Every structure is written in structure tokens, then in C-alpha cells.
N, C-alpha and C positions, 0 to 999 in steps of 0.2 A: 540795188544790187550790187554784188562785188564782183572780181576779177574774174569768176569761173560763171557769171551768171545764172546760179544755183545757189539759192540761199540754204537750203537741206544740205550740200555738200559745203557749201561755206562754214557753216555754224558747225559742222563737226570738226572741220580742220581747224578752226579757231580754237577749240577744246584740246584738241590733239597735239597741237604745235604749243599749246601751254601746258600741257602734260610732258612733252619733251624738254621745253625749257627748264621746268621743275627738276629734272634729274642733271642737269648741268653741273651744278657744284659737285654731286657724288662722282660724277664721271672725271671731273679735273683733280679732285683729290686722289681718287684710285690712281690713275695715270702717273699722277706728279710724284705719288709715293714709289711706284713701281720704277718711275725713272731714276729716283735719287737710290735707290737700291740696286741699281744697275743689272737688272734681269728683265728689261722689257725689249722685245723685238719687234717692232713694227711689220715685218717681213713676216712672222708667221705668230700669232697670238698662241699662248699657252693655255693649259687647261683653266687655270684660275682666271684669265681675264675672259675666257670663253664662259666660264660659270658666271662670273661680275656682268657681263654684258648679257645675259640669256633673258633678262626683264626691262632691259633700257632700250627706249625707241630709238636713238639716234636718229632723229626724223631730218631729211634735206631740209636746209635754209628755204625760209618759203620764198623770197626773192630766186633762188636756183631753181625751185620747182616751178615759179611762174614763169621762168625762162624756157624750162621744158616745155611747158604747155605751148607758149608761144611759137616754138619751133615745130612741135608736133602738129600745130596748124597750119604753120607755113608750109611744111612737107606735105600736109594734107595727110596726114599718117591713117592708117588702117592698123597697121601690123606694128606692136610696139613691143619691146621686150624690156622689162626688169629686172635687173639684176642686185639683189638685196631688197627684199620688201619689209621686213620687219614687221612694224604694225600696220602696214600699209598706208603712210601718210601721201608720201609720193604719187603711188600707187594711184589715189583718187584725182591726182592731178591728170595725171596720164590718160586715165579714163574717162574722164570728162572731156579734154580734148578729141580721143578716138570716137566718143558717143557722138561730139557734135559735128564732128568732120561726116560721120556716115549718116546723120540726120542731114546733113545740108547737101550732100553729093550722091545718097543713096547708097546701099548697099551694107555690108557687114565691117565689122570690126573689133580688134580685140588687144589687150595688153597681155603679153605672157607675164609672169612675176614667178619670181623663185622665194622660196625661204628655207632655210634646213631648220630653223628651230620648231618645234611642233607647237607650242606653247603661242610664237608668237605668229605663226600660220593660223591658228584658230582665233587669235585676236584680230590679225586682218580679216578674215570673211567676216567676223561679225560687224567691222566697221564696213566692209564693202557692202553687206547688207543694208546697214542703216542710211547709208550714202544716197541708196536704190542704183548702186552700180554694178551689181554682182553679175548682172549677165553680161558686161563688157571686159570680164578678167576672168583670167585662167590661170590659178594658183598651183604651181608645180611644187609640192615638198618634197624637200630632199637635198641630196647632194647636188648643187647645181653641173657638175662635171657629168652626171648621168641624165637630170631632167633636161639638160639644154641639148644634149648629143642628138643630131640631127634634127634639129629645131626646122621647121619648114618656112622659107621665105615666100614672097620677097620682104625683109624686114625692114620698116622705114626708119625706125628710131630706136636707140637704146639708151635706157640711163644705168651706168655702173655705179653702184651705190656700196660698195661691197669690200670687205676686208682684204686689203692691199694683195694679199699671197693669192687671192681668187681671180683677181683681176684678169689676168693674163689668160687663165684656163677659162675663163668664161668665153672674153672675146673670141678664143680660138674656135670656142664652139659655135659662136653666133656669126663670125666672119661671113664663112660661105654663104651664108642666106643673106646678106646684106645687099639690097640693090644699090646701084649707083645713084651718090647722091643721098645715100642715108647717112645719119647723123649718130654719132656716138657720144654721151657723153658722160665726163668720170669728175668725181668729187674729191676735192683735197688733194689734188695732186702736185701743189706746189709745197703743202703743209709736210707732205710725207712723201717728197720727190724722191728720194733714196729706196723707198719700200716699192716705190712704183718702177725701180729699173727694168724690171723684167717686160713690163706693159709697156712704157716707153720704148723699148727695143723692137718691140712688136710693130707698135704703129708708124716707127720710123725706118722701119724696114721697106726700101722701096718695093720690093717684090709683092708685098702684100696690100699695096694699092690705096694708101691713107694719106690724107693731109691734116697735119694736127697743129693746134694752137693752146695755148693755157691762156684762159680769162683771167681777168685780174678780178673775181670774187675773193672773198675773204676764204683761205686755206687753197685758192685757187682751184679754176674750173675746166677741164680739159674738155677741149669741142673739136673732134675728130670727123673726117668727111670721108667717106668710101669716093674714091676718084674714080 
């Protein structure tokens, strides 16, 4: 048995991580070309970039996903929000942790997941069912500025794995529902630090009640705590 102690989920994740890795070459080539042309802005991807990315997985790195799982277990997380579900890879890690905590401690739990692309949402739901975790996931499809509006708390953990221009709007929607001690993790904050300027301004503003540090994972991983 592997990290999640669930062979069914782990077998699926091995397949999905491999599928995601197989797209890395095409992703690198596309964005290198756009960068050479000088028409790429990480603060807001244009229509062509969104078209290109519409069938790409861009799964959270396995070691980062495993860290999120450990954090959820340590928090005894019951209510988790994932901003940017894509094909549902990281969602499976989060849902596994929530399920285990609920079974061990008693009671309910849920991962509130968000996805804008209908095709990705459909694929993610199929993966949730295949893993046997669909009952632990509520996938909200559409613009996260609407789907996360008024989200109920207390929220224990948030994974922020979304295009940088949507990171601050998402956190602004979720922040009022975060319990004290809740953790927010955001991916690639070192690699795209300039694009995350608005997000950093929010989490570093004392009146918003956060403490934050960038962890030295590839690309950087921001770990932010509600104080």
C-alpha cells in the first residue's frame, strides 16, 4: 500500500500523473514560443492560451499534493476548498484525507472543488467516481468569482492551483470563511512572483490576518496561515 493507503486511488493517480507528465513537452514548447514572440502576460492569459490549455491537465506535482494531504490530516480538516480542479488529480489527494479524517473522528467532510472548463469538469467527475471518492467532493462548475461567493465555513484548508490573475479574487471570496489556524497553499508563487503581486499584497496586509512563507519546492509553494 502506498502513501494514501488506498490502492484504488493510488493506481488511478499513477495513471493521471503519467498523463500529465506526457503533456509537459507541449506545454513548454507553447509557452517558450509565446515568450519569444513577446506577447505572453502571466497576469492574464489571452484567448489563444486559454484555448491551448483547455485540454491540458497541469496536475499539481506529486510531492506538493502529498504535502497538502499531510497538512489536511494534521489540521483534521473536514471542509476543504480547491481553487482550480482541472482533471481532479489534486482533488483526489484532498478528498482521501478528508474521508480518512471523517472516518477516524466521526462526522462528515467535503472538498469544495472549482472548475471553469466544462470538459475538464466532466473528466474530473469521472475520475472522482473511478476513485470511489465522489461522495466526498462537491464540484462547482463555472466562474469561481460566483461559485465561491458566500461559501460557508468553517474552512480548514485551501489549495490555490489556478491562473495567477484569479488567485486573489478566489482568496477574497474564501477568506471570511477561514477558521483561525486554517492553511492556504498556493502553487508556483516563486516562479510567477510578479504575476502574484496582487495575491501577495492581500496575504501580507496586516488587516487581513495572515502569516505567509514561500516554501522551497520547485516553482515555489506559498503556505499561508489564518492567524
